[in-house]
Biopython code that builds the backbone (N, CA, C, O; Angstrom):
import numpy as np
from Bio.PDB.StructureBuilder import StructureBuilder

atoms = [
    (1, "MET", "N", (-42.389, -15.213, -30.327)),
    (1, "MET", "CA", (-43.264, -16.328, -30.621)),
    (1, "MET", "C", (-43.590, -17.047, -29.315)),
    (1, "MET", "O", (-42.728, -17.252, -28.460)),
    (2, "GLU", "N", (-44.816, -17.409, -29.195)),
    (2, "GLU", "CA", (-45.238, -18.102, -27.988)),
    (2, "GLU", "C", (-44.699, -19.526, -27.985)),
    (2, "GLU", "O", (-44.661, -20.201, -29.013)),
    (3, "ARG", "N", (-44.290, -19.957, -26.815)),
    (3, "ARG", "CA", (-43.734, -21.300, -26.654)),
    (3, "ARG", "C", (-44.721, -22.394, -27.017)),
    (3, "ARG", "O", (-44.315, -23.438, -27.529)),
    (4, "ARG", "N", (-45.977, -22.188, -26.772)),
    (4, "ARG", "CA", (-46.956, -23.252, -26.991)),
    (4, "ARG", "C", (-47.152, -23.575, -28.471)),
    (4, "ARG", "O", (-47.729, -24.605, -28.816)),
    (5, "PHE", "N", (-46.672, -22.694, -29.334)),
    (5, "PHE", "CA", (-46.820, -22.934, -30.766)),
    (5, "PHE", "C", (-45.544, -23.483, -31.414)),
    (5, "PHE", "O", (-45.528, -23.763, -32.612)),
    (6, "THR", "N", (-44.502, -23.633, -30.643)),
    (6, "THR", "CA", (-43.207, -24.072, -31.165)),
    (6, "THR", "C", (-43.299, -25.426, -31.864)),
    (6, "THR", "O", (-42.726, -25.612, -32.938)),
    (7, "ASP", "N", (-44.011, -26.360, -31.266)),
    (7, "ASP", "CA", (-44.124, -27.694, -31.870)),
    (7, "ASP", "C", (-44.815, -27.635, -33.231)),
    (7, "ASP", "O", (-44.412, -28.327, -34.166)),
    (8, "ILE", "N", (-45.846, -26.818, -33.339)),
    (8, "ILE", "CA", (-46.561, -26.686, -34.606)),
    (8, "ILE", "C", (-45.652, -26.072, -35.671)),
    (8, "ILE", "O", (-45.636, -26.522, -36.816)),
    (9, "ILE", "N", (-44.900, -25.050, -35.286)),
    (9, "ILE", "CA", (-43.968, -24.417, -36.222)),
    (9, "ILE", "C", (-42.942, -25.441, -36.700)),
    (9, "ILE", "O", (-42.607, -25.475, -37.884)),
    (10, "GLN", "N", (-42.449, -26.264, -35.800)),
    (10, "GLN", "CA", (-41.484, -27.305, -36.169)),
    (10, "GLN", "C", (-42.096, -28.308, -37.138)),
    (10, "GLN", "O", (-41.441, -28.731, -38.090)),
    (11, "LEU", "N", (-43.350, -28.692, -36.900)),
    (11, "LEU", "CA", (-44.034, -29.612, -37.818)),
    (11, "LEU", "C", (-44.143, -29.004, -39.217)),
    (11, "LEU", "O", (-43.913, -29.686, -40.215)),
    (12, "ILE", "N", (-44.491, -27.741, -39.281)),
    (12, "ILE", "CA", (-44.601, -27.049, -40.569)),
    (12, "ILE", "C", (-43.250, -27.028, -41.277)),
    (12, "ILE", "O", (-43.156, -27.350, -42.461)),
    (13, "LYS", "N", (-42.215, -26.651, -40.551)),
    (13, "LYS", "CA", (-40.880, -26.574, -41.145)),
    (13, "LYS", "C", (-40.402, -27.941, -41.625)),
    (13, "LYS", "O", (-39.819, -28.058, -42.703)),
    (14, "GLN", "N", (-40.650, -28.970, -40.822)),
    (14, "GLN", "CA", (-40.225, -30.314, -41.214)),
    (14, "GLN", "C", (-40.975, -30.787, -42.456)),
    (14, "GLN", "O", (-40.387, -31.410, -43.339)),
    (15, "SER", "N", (-42.264, -30.492, -42.523)),
    (15, "SER", "CA", (-43.041, -30.876, -43.705)),
    (15, "SER", "C", (-42.562, -30.143, -44.948)),
    (15, "SER", "O", (-42.510, -30.725, -46.032)),
    (16, "ARG", "N", (-42.217, -28.893, -44.803)),
    (16, "ARG", "CA", (-41.678, -28.137, -45.942)),
    (16, "ARG", "C", (-40.370, -28.756, -46.422)),
    (16, "ARG", "O", (-40.158, -28.923, -47.623)),
    (17, "THR", "N", (-39.506, -29.090, -45.490)),
    (17, "THR", "CA", (-38.235, -29.719, -45.837)),
    (17, "THR", "C", (-38.473, -31.045, -46.548)),
    (17, "THR", "O", (-37.828, -31.339, -47.555)),
    (18, "ASN", "N", (-39.398, -31.844, -46.025)),
    (18, "ASN", "CA", (-39.714, -33.128, -46.648)),
    (18, "ASN", "C", (-40.271, -32.943, -48.057)),
    (18, "ASN", "O", (-39.947, -33.714, -48.961)),
    (19, "ALA", "N", (-41.101, -31.930, -48.244)),
    (19, "ALA", "CA", (-41.672, -31.660, -49.569)),
    (19, "ALA", "C", (-40.580, -31.269, -50.560)),
    (19, "ALA", "O", (-40.584, -31.725, -51.703)),
    (20, "ILE", "N", (-39.657, -30.437, -50.130)),
    (20, "ILE", "CA", (-38.550, -30.022, -50.994)),
    (20, "ILE", "C", (-37.708, -31.230, -51.385)),
    (20, "ILE", "O", (-37.314, -31.368, -52.543)),
    (21, "LYS", "N", (-37.433, -32.103, -50.422)),
    (21, "LYS", "CA", (-36.655, -33.309, -50.718)),
    (21, "LYS", "C", (-37.382, -34.201, -51.721)),
    (21, "LYS", "O", (-36.760, -34.752, -52.629)),
    (22, "ALA", "N", (-38.688, -34.341, -51.559)),
    (22, "ALA", "CA", (-39.468, -35.177, -52.478)),
    (22, "ALA", "C", (-39.457, -34.599, -53.891)),
    (22, "ALA", "O", (-39.306, -35.335, -54.866)),
    (23, "VAL", "N", (-39.616, -33.293, -53.997)),
    (23, "VAL", "CA", (-39.585, -32.644, -55.311)),
    (23, "VAL", "C", (-38.200, -32.796, -55.937)),
    (23, "VAL", "O", (-38.087, -33.109, -57.122)),
    (24, "ASN", "N", (-37.156, -32.577, -55.153)),
    (24, "ASN", "CA", (-35.795, -32.729, -55.668)),
    (24, "ASN", "C", (-35.551, -34.146, -56.169)),
    (24, "ASN", "O", (-34.972, -34.344, -57.237)),
    (25, "SER", "N", (-35.989, -35.116, -55.404)),
    (25, "SER", "CA", (-35.809, -36.509, -55.795)),
    (25, "SER", "C", (-36.532, -36.805, -57.105)),
    (25, "SER", "O", (-35.991, -37.488, -57.974)),
    (26, "GLU", "N", (-37.738, -36.300, -57.247)),
    (26, "GLU", "CA", (-38.512, -36.525, -58.473)),
    (26, "GLU", "C", (-37.858, -35.837, -59.669)),
    (26, "GLU", "O", (-37.825, -36.399, -60.763)),
    (27, "LEU", "N", (-37.344, -34.635, -59.472)),
    (27, "LEU", "CA", (-36.652, -33.935, -60.561)),
    (27, "LEU", "C", (-35.388, -34.674, -60.981)),
    (27, "LEU", "O", (-35.099, -34.798, -62.171)),
    (28, "ILE", "N", (-34.643, -35.160, -60.008)),
    (28, "ILE", "CA", (-33.423, -35.904, -60.324)),
    (28, "ILE", "C", (-33.766, -37.172, -61.088)),
    (28, "ILE", "O", (-33.063, -37.540, -62.029)),
    (29, "THR", "N", (-34.843, -37.845, -60.691)),
    (29, "THR", "CA", (-35.292, -39.031, -61.420)),
    (29, "THR", "C", (-35.687, -38.663, -62.848)),
    (29, "THR", "O", (-35.355, -39.385, -63.788)),
    (30, "LEU", "N", (-36.384, -37.557, -63.012)),
    (30, "LEU", "CA", (-36.759, -37.094, -64.351)),
    (30, "LEU", "C", (-35.517, -36.820, -65.194)),
    (30, "LEU", "O", (-35.430, -37.270, -66.337)),
    (31, "TYR", "N", (-34.556, -36.084, -64.635)),
    (31, "TYR", "CA", (-33.336, -35.763, -65.368)),
    (31, "TYR", "C", (-32.578, -37.039, -65.747)),
    (31, "TYR", "O", (-32.058, -37.160, -66.856)),
    (32, "TRP", "N", (-32.526, -37.980, -64.814)),
    (32, "TRP", "CA", (-31.878, -39.276, -65.057)),
    (32, "TRP", "C", (-32.565, -39.991, -66.226)),
    (32, "TRP", "O", (-31.900, -40.464, -67.148)),
    (33, "ASN", "N", (-33.887, -40.063, -66.182)),
    (33, "ASN", "CA", (-34.641, -40.773, -67.216)),
    (33, "ASN", "C", (-34.505, -40.113, -68.585)),
    (33, "ASN", "O", (-34.362, -40.798, -69.598)),
    (34, "ILE", "N", (-34.551, -38.786, -68.614)),
    (34, "ILE", "CA", (-34.357, -38.078, -69.883)),
    (34, "ILE", "C", (-32.942, -38.324, -70.401)),
    (34, "ILE", "O", (-32.748, -38.598, -71.586)),
    (35, "GLY", "N", (-31.962, -38.225, -69.515)),
    (35, "GLY", "CA", (-30.577, -38.472, -69.913)),
    (35, "GLY", "C", (-30.373, -39.874, -70.450)),
    (35, "GLY", "O", (-29.678, -40.074, -71.446)),
    (36, "GLU", "N", (-30.982, -40.845, -69.784)),
    (36, "GLU", "CA", (-30.876, -42.235, -70.236)),
    (36, "GLU", "C", (-31.522, -42.405, -71.610)),
    (36, "GLU", "O", (-30.944, -43.026, -72.502)),
    (37, "TYR", "N", (-32.706, -41.857, -71.772)),
    (37, "TYR", "CA", (-33.437, -41.973, -73.037)),
    (37, "TYR", "C", (-32.619, -41.397, -74.193)),
    (37, "TYR", "O", (-32.458, -42.034, -75.234)),
    (38, "ILE", "N", (-32.114, -40.200, -73.995)),
    (38, "ILE", "CA", (-31.344, -39.532, -75.047)),
    (38, "ILE", "C", (-30.041, -40.276, -75.320)),
    (38, "ILE", "O", (-29.654, -40.454, -76.474)),
    (39, "SER", "N", (-29.372, -40.705, -74.267)),
    (39, "SER", "CA", (-28.127, -41.443, -74.422)),
    (39, "SER", "C", (-28.334, -42.701, -75.257)),
    (39, "SER", "O", (-27.545, -42.995, -76.156)),
    (40, "ARG", "N", (-29.385, -43.432, -74.960)),
    (40, "ARG", "CA", (-29.655, -44.675, -75.703)),
    (40, "ARG", "C", (-30.020, -44.390, -77.161)),
    (40, "ARG", "O", (-29.577, -45.097, -78.066)),
    (41, "LYS", "N", (-30.822, -43.359, -77.381)),
    (41, "LYS", "CA", (-31.206, -43.015, -78.755)),
    (41, "LYS", "C", (-29.981, -42.632, -79.587)),
    (41, "LYS", "O", (-29.866, -43.026, -80.748)),
    (42, "ILE", "N", (-29.082, -41.875, -78.996)),
    (42, "ILE", "CA", (-27.876, -41.457, -79.717)),
    (42, "ILE", "C", (-26.932, -42.643, -79.903)),
    (42, "ILE", "O", (-26.361, -42.819, -80.979)),
    (43, "ASP", "N", (-26.765, -43.463, -78.853)),
    (43, "ASP", "CA", (-25.888, -44.634, -78.956)),
    (43, "ASP", "C", (-26.372, -45.621, -80.014)),
    (43, "ASP", "O", (-25.561, -46.251, -80.693)),
    (44, "ASN", "N", (-27.673, -45.759, -80.155)),
    (44, "ASN", "CA", (-28.240, -46.690, -81.132)),
    (44, "ASN", "C", (-28.369, -46.064, -82.518)),
    (44, "ASN", "O", (-28.944, -46.664, -83.426)),
    (45, "ALA", "N", (-27.841, -44.878, -82.672)),
    (45, "ALA", "CA", (-27.863, -44.143, -83.947)),
    (45, "ALA", "C", (-29.280, -43.864, -84.438)),
    (45, "ALA", "O", (-29.503, -43.649, -85.629)),
    (46, "GLU", "N", (-30.237, -43.870, -83.507)),
    (46, "GLU", "CA", (-31.602, -43.493, -83.876)),
    (46, "GLU", "C", (-31.725, -41.974, -83.955)),
    (46, "GLU", "O", (-32.517, -41.439, -84.732)),
    (47, "TRP", "N", (-30.931, -41.296, -83.140)),
    (47, "TRP", "CA", (-30.933, -39.839, -83.106)),
    (47, "TRP", "C", (-29.520, -39.342, -83.323)),
    (47, "TRP", "O", (-28.551, -39.977, -82.905)),
    (48, "GLY", "N", (-29.413, -38.194, -83.986)),
    (48, "GLY", "CA", (-28.137, -37.507, -84.084)),
    (48, "GLY", "C", (-28.077, -36.411, -83.031)),
    (48, "GLY", "O", (-29.065, -36.138, -82.350)),
    (49, "ASP", "N", (-26.930, -35.795, -82.905)),
    (49, "ASP", "CA", (-26.750, -34.749, -81.895)),
    (49, "ASP", "C", (-27.707, -33.575, -82.083)),
    (49, "ASP", "O", (-28.091, -32.931, -81.107)),
    (50, "SER", "N", (-28.094, -33.290, -83.320)),
    (50, "SER", "CA", (-28.957, -32.134, -83.576)),
    (50, "SER", "C", (-30.366, -32.319, -83.020)),
    (50, "SER", "O", (-31.106, -31.348, -82.863)),
    (51, "VAL", "N", (-30.735, -33.555, -82.725)),
    (51, "VAL", "CA", (-32.083, -33.811, -82.218)),
    (51, "VAL", "C", (-32.289, -33.151, -80.852)),
    (51, "VAL", "O", (-33.408, -32.760, -80.520)),
    (52, "VAL", "N", (-31.237, -33.026, -80.069)),
    (52, "VAL", "CA", (-31.371, -32.397, -78.752)),
    (52, "VAL", "C", (-31.793, -30.937, -78.908)),
    (52, "VAL", "O", (-32.648, -30.456, -78.164)),
    (53, "THR", "N", (-31.207, -30.241, -79.857)),
    (53, "THR", "CA", (-31.602, -28.856, -80.119)),
    (53, "THR", "C", (-33.042, -28.800, -80.605)),
    (53, "THR", "O", (-33.808, -27.929, -80.193)),
    (54, "GLU", "N", (-33.411, -29.729, -81.481)),
    (54, "GLU", "CA", (-34.796, -29.791, -81.964)),
    (54, "GLU", "C", (-35.762, -30.055, -80.812)),
    (54, "GLU", "O", (-36.829, -29.445, -80.735)),
    (55, "LEU", "N", (-35.384, -30.959, -79.926)),
    (55, "LEU", "CA", (-36.220, -31.282, -78.768)),
    (55, "LEU", "C", (-36.418, -30.057, -77.888)),
    (55, "LEU", "O", (-37.539, -29.762, -77.473)),
    (56, "ALA", "N", (-35.337, -29.345, -77.604)),
    (56, "ALA", "CA", (-35.432, -28.145, -76.768)),
    (56, "ALA", "C", (-36.357, -27.111, -77.406)),
    (56, "ALA", "O", (-37.175, -26.499, -76.720)),
    (57, "LYS", "N", (-36.228, -26.919, -78.703)),
    (57, "LYS", "CA", (-37.101, -25.969, -79.408)),
    (57, "LYS", "C", (-38.548, -26.444, -79.399)),
    (57, "LYS", "O", (-39.469, -25.640, -79.251)),
    (58, "HIS", "N", (-38.745, -27.740, -79.558)),
    (58, "HIS", "CA", (-40.095, -28.306, -79.537)),
    (58, "HIS", "C", (-40.761, -28.077, -78.179)),
    (58, "HIS", "O", (-41.925, -27.681, -78.109)),
    (59, "ILE", "N", (-40.021, -28.327, -77.116)),
    (59, "ILE", "CA", (-40.567, -28.111, -75.768)),
    (59, "ILE", "C", (-40.920, -26.642, -75.584)),
    (59, "ILE", "O", (-42.001, -26.319, -75.090)),
    (60, "GLN", "N", (-40.012, -25.747, -75.978)),
    (60, "GLN", "CA", (-40.255, -24.306, -75.829)),
    (60, "GLN", "C", (-41.480, -23.843, -76.600)),
    (60, "GLN", "O", (-42.275, -23.057, -76.086)),
    (61, "SER", "N", (-41.637, -24.319, -77.819)),
    (61, "SER", "CA", (-42.745, -23.814, -78.635)),
    (61, "SER", "C", (-44.075, -24.489, -78.328)),
    (61, "SER", "O", (-45.124, -23.853, -78.427)),
    (62, "ASN", "N", (-44.051, -25.760, -77.958)),
    (62, "ASN", "CA", (-45.300, -26.483, -77.726)),
    (62, "ASN", "C", (-45.746, -26.503, -76.269)),
    (62, "ASN", "O", (-46.928, -26.678, -75.975)),
    (63, "GLU", "N", (-44.799, -26.324, -75.370)),
    (63, "GLU", "CA", (-45.108, -26.321, -73.934)),
    (63, "GLU", "C", (-44.369, -25.159, -73.270)),
    (63, "GLU", "O", (-43.481, -25.395, -72.451)),
    (64, "PRO", "N", (-44.709, -23.914, -73.601)),
    (64, "PRO", "CA", (-43.933, -22.764, -73.120)),
    (64, "PRO", "C", (-43.908, -22.612, -71.597)),
    (64, "PRO", "O", (-43.024, -21.945, -71.059)),
    (65, "GLU", "N", (-44.856, -23.215, -70.909)),
    (65, "GLU", "CA", (-44.860, -23.119, -69.445)),
    (65, "GLU", "C", (-43.840, -24.057, -68.799)),
    (65, "GLU", "O", (-43.528, -23.918, -67.616)),
    (66, "ILE", "N", (-43.324, -25.005, -69.571)),
    (66, "ILE", "CA", (-42.306, -25.922, -69.055)),
    (66, "ILE", "C", (-40.948, -25.256, -69.226)),
    (66, "ILE", "O", (-40.524, -24.973, -70.346)),
    (67, "LYS", "N", (-40.280, -25.012, -68.128)),
    (67, "LYS", "CA", (-38.993, -24.311, -68.142)),
    (67, "LYS", "C", (-37.864, -25.267, -67.760)),
    (67, "LYS", "O", (-38.100, -26.310, -67.151)),
    (68, "GLY", "N", (-36.642, -24.901, -68.124)),
    (68, "GLY", "CA", (-35.465, -25.643, -67.690)),
    (68, "GLY", "C", (-35.005, -26.728, -68.654)),
    (68, "GLY", "O", (-34.169, -27.559, -68.298)),
    (69, "PHE", "N", (-35.543, -26.727, -69.873)),
    (69, "PHE", "CA", (-35.192, -27.778, -70.816)),
    (69, "PHE", "C", (-34.573, -27.201, -72.085)),
    (69, "PHE", "O", (-34.975, -27.525, -73.202)),
    (70, "SER", "N", (-33.587, -26.340, -71.877)),
    (70, "SER", "CA", (-32.812, -25.814, -73.003)),
    (70, "SER", "C", (-31.923, -26.941, -73.532)),
    (70, "SER", "O", (-31.762, -27.970, -72.876)),
    (71, "ASP", "N", (-31.351, -26.745, -74.709)),
    (71, "ASP", "CA", (-30.476, -27.789, -75.240)),
    (71, "ASP", "C", (-29.282, -28.032, -74.319)),
    (71, "ASP", "O", (-28.845, -29.172, -74.160)),
    (72, "LYS", "N", (-28.755, -26.979, -73.716)),
    (72, "LYS", "CA", (-27.636, -27.150, -72.779)),
    (72, "LYS", "C", (-28.044, -27.998, -71.579)),
    (72, "LYS", "O", (-27.304, -28.889, -71.161)),
    (73, "ASN", "N", (-29.219, -27.720, -71.029)),
    (73, "ASN", "CA", (-29.675, -28.495, -69.876)),
    (73, "ASN", "C", (-29.951, -29.947, -70.248)),
    (73, "ASN", "O", (-29.657, -30.855, -69.471)),
    (74, "ILE", "N", (-30.509, -30.166, -71.423)),
    (74, "ILE", "CA", (-30.777, -31.541, -71.855)),
    (74, "ILE", "C", (-29.464, -32.299, -72.053)),
    (74, "ILE", "O", (-29.370, -33.476, -71.703)),
    (75, "TRP", "N", (-28.453, -31.632, -72.612)),
    (75, "TRP", "CA", (-27.137, -32.277, -72.728)),
    (75, "TRP", "C", (-26.578, -32.603, -71.349)),
    (75, "TRP", "O", (-25.939, -33.639, -71.167)),
    (76, "ARG", "N", (-26.815, -31.724, -70.377)),
    (76, "ARG", "CA", (-26.346, -31.991, -69.009)),
    (76, "ARG", "C", (-27.042, -33.215, -68.419)),
    (76, "ARG", "O", (-26.432, -33.984, -67.677)),
    (77, "MET", "N", (-28.318, -33.392, -68.750)),
    (77, "MET", "CA", (-29.055, -34.567, -68.277)),
    (77, "MET", "C", (-28.430, -35.842, -68.839)),
    (77, "MET", "O", (-28.271, -36.836, -68.130)),
    (78, "LYS", "N", (-28.083, -35.797, -70.110)),
    (78, "LYS", "CA", (-27.407, -36.941, -70.738)),
    (78, "LYS", "C", (-26.066, -37.192, -70.063)),
    (78, "LYS", "O", (-25.720, -38.336, -69.768)),
    (79, "GLN", "N", (-25.319, -36.135, -69.820)),
    (79, "GLN", "CA", (-24.016, -36.255, -69.166)),
    (79, "GLN", "C", (-24.170, -36.791, -67.742)),
    (79, "GLN", "O", (-23.377, -37.623, -67.302)),
    (80, "PHE", "N", (-25.172, -36.322, -67.034)),
    (80, "PHE", "CA", (-25.467, -36.777, -65.674)),
    (80, "PHE", "C", (-25.700, -38.283, -65.668)),
    (80, "PHE", "O", (-25.119, -39.007, -64.860)),
    (81, "TYR", "N", (-26.554, -38.745, -66.575)),
    (81, "TYR", "CA", (-26.830, -40.178, -66.668)),
    (81, "TYR", "C", (-25.554, -40.951, -66.990)),
    (81, "TYR", "O", (-25.246, -41.945, -66.333)),
    (82, "GLU", "N", (-24.819, -40.499, -67.992)),
    (82, "GLU", "CA", (-23.633, -41.230, -68.427)),
    (82, "GLU", "C", (-22.533, -41.239, -67.373)),
    (82, "GLU", "O", (-21.727, -42.168, -67.326)),
    (83, "THR", "N", (-22.492, -40.227, -66.540)),
    (83, "THR", "CA", (-21.488, -40.165, -65.482)),
    (83, "THR", "C", (-21.744, -41.204, -64.396)),
    (83, "THR", "O", (-20.800, -41.798, -63.875)),
    (84, "TYR", "N", (-23.008, -41.431, -64.050)),
    (84, "TYR", "CA", (-23.336, -42.278, -62.906)),
    (84, "TYR", "C", (-23.938, -43.634, -63.252)),
    (84, "TYR", "O", (-24.170, -44.432, -62.344)),
    (85, "LYS", "N", (-24.199, -43.929, -64.508)),
    (85, "LYS", "CA", (-24.904, -45.159, -64.875)),
    (85, "LYS", "C", (-24.139, -46.426, -64.513)),
    (85, "LYS", "O", (-24.759, -47.457, -64.250)),
    (86, "ASP", "N", (-22.826, -46.378, -64.491)),
    (86, "ASP", "CA", (-22.020, -47.566, -64.217)),
    (86, "ASP", "C", (-21.734, -47.778, -62.736)),
    (86, "ASP", "O", (-20.938, -48.644, -62.374)),
    (87, "PHE", "N", (-22.373, -47.001, -61.889)),
    (87, "PHE", "CA", (-22.195, -47.121, -60.448)),
    (87, "PHE", "C", (-23.537, -47.455, -59.803)),
    (87, "PHE", "O", (-24.191, -46.565, -59.259)),
    (88, "PRO", "N", (-23.966, -48.732, -59.851)),
    (88, "PRO", "CA", (-25.310, -49.084, -59.379)),
    (88, "PRO", "C", (-25.563, -48.730, -57.919)),
    (88, "PRO", "O", (-26.699, -48.435, -57.546)),
    (89, "LYS", "N", (-24.534, -48.753, -57.095)),
    (89, "LYS", "CA", (-24.730, -48.390, -55.689)),
    (89, "LYS", "C", (-24.821, -46.881, -55.515)),
    (89, "LYS", "O", (-25.437, -46.394, -54.567)),
    (90, "LEU", "N", (-24.215, -46.156, -56.416)),
    (90, "LEU", "CA", (-24.175, -44.705, -56.304)),
    (90, "LEU", "C", (-25.408, -44.039, -56.896)),
    (90, "LEU", "O", (-25.878, -43.033, -56.363)),
    (91, "SER", "N", (-25.936, -44.575, -57.979)),
    (91, "SER", "CA", (-27.032, -43.885, -58.661)),
    (91, "SER", "C", (-28.262, -43.647, -57.780)),
    (91, "SER", "O", (-28.867, -42.582, -57.900)),
    (92, "PRO", "N", (-28.675, -44.582, -56.893)),
    (92, "PRO", "CA", (-29.805, -44.238, -56.009)),
    (92, "PRO", "C", (-29.458, -43.103, -55.040)),
    (92, "PRO", "O", (-30.324, -42.307, -54.678)),
    (93, "LEU", "N", (-28.202, -43.030, -54.626)),
    (93, "LEU", "CA", (-27.785, -41.971, -53.706)),
    (93, "LEU", "C", (-27.796, -40.611, -54.386)),
    (93, "LEU", "O", (-28.085, -39.598, -53.748)),
    (94, "VAL", "N", (-27.486, -40.581, -55.666)),
    (94, "VAL", "CA", (-27.479, -39.319, -56.408)),
    (94, "VAL", "C", (-28.860, -38.680, -56.358)),
    (94, "VAL", "O", (-28.980, -37.455, -56.331)),
    (95, "ARG", "N", (-29.906, -39.508, -56.347)),
    (95, "ARG", "CA", (-31.273, -38.995, -56.311)),
    (95, "ARG", "C", (-31.595, -38.300, -54.983)),
    (95, "ARG", "O", (-32.577, -37.563, -54.884)),
    (96, "GLN", "N", (-30.767, -38.538, -53.973)),
    (96, "GLN", "CA", (-31.014, -37.933, -52.665)),
    (96, "GLN", "C", (-30.280, -36.612, -52.477)),
    (96, "GLN", "O", (-30.399, -35.983, -51.425)),
    (97, "ILE", "N", (-29.532, -36.191, -53.469)),
    (97, "ILE", "CA", (-28.789, -34.931, -53.375)),
    (97, "ILE", "C", (-29.770, -33.778, -53.210)),
    (97, "ILE", "O", (-30.785, -33.704, -53.903)),
    (98, "SER", "N", (-29.459, -32.898, -52.300)),
    (98, "SER", "CA", (-30.277, -31.698, -52.136)),
    (98, "SER", "C", (-29.699, -30.604, -53.017)),
    (98, "SER", "O", (-28.551, -30.198, -52.835)),
    (99, "TRP", "N", (-30.488, -30.125, -53.969)),
    (99, "TRP", "CA", (-30.035, -29.092, -54.897)),
    (99, "TRP", "C", (-30.412, -27.703, -54.413)),
    (99, "TRP", "O", (-30.107, -26.710, -55.072)),
    (100, "THR", "N", (-31.069, -27.629, -53.272)),
    (100, "THR", "CA", (-31.491, -26.318, -52.772)),
    (100, "THR", "C", (-30.620, -25.892, -51.615)),
    (100, "THR", "O", (-30.819, -24.812, -51.058)),
]
sb = StructureBuilder()
sb.init_structure("model")
sb.init_model(0)
sb.init_chain("A")
sb.init_seg("    ")
for serial, (resi, resn, name, xyz) in enumerate(atoms, 1):
    if name == "N":
        sb.init_residue(resn, " ", resi, " ")
    sb.init_atom(name, np.array(xyz, "f"), 0.0, 1.0, " ", f" {name:<3s}", serial, name[0])
structure = sb.get_structure()
């Protein structure tokens, strides 16, 4: 690789890294929000445990291009929220975790 292009390559790589971090942060926020929503619905007895399975099936059948929302994953989102909700200083940091 020519030396004169090194800076450009670095800019590209840094932008890719920044994009991945932004996507990860947004996904973590989504998982947090879904977990919070489900946790509150179940705690308030508006939803029973079976609703999570119904939700997963609904997503699969009505939005088949949306992946990653099986009942197991949705339960994990609820667990994720419930694990970190009582740590106000920690929860913003959790969103910065790199999952890649």
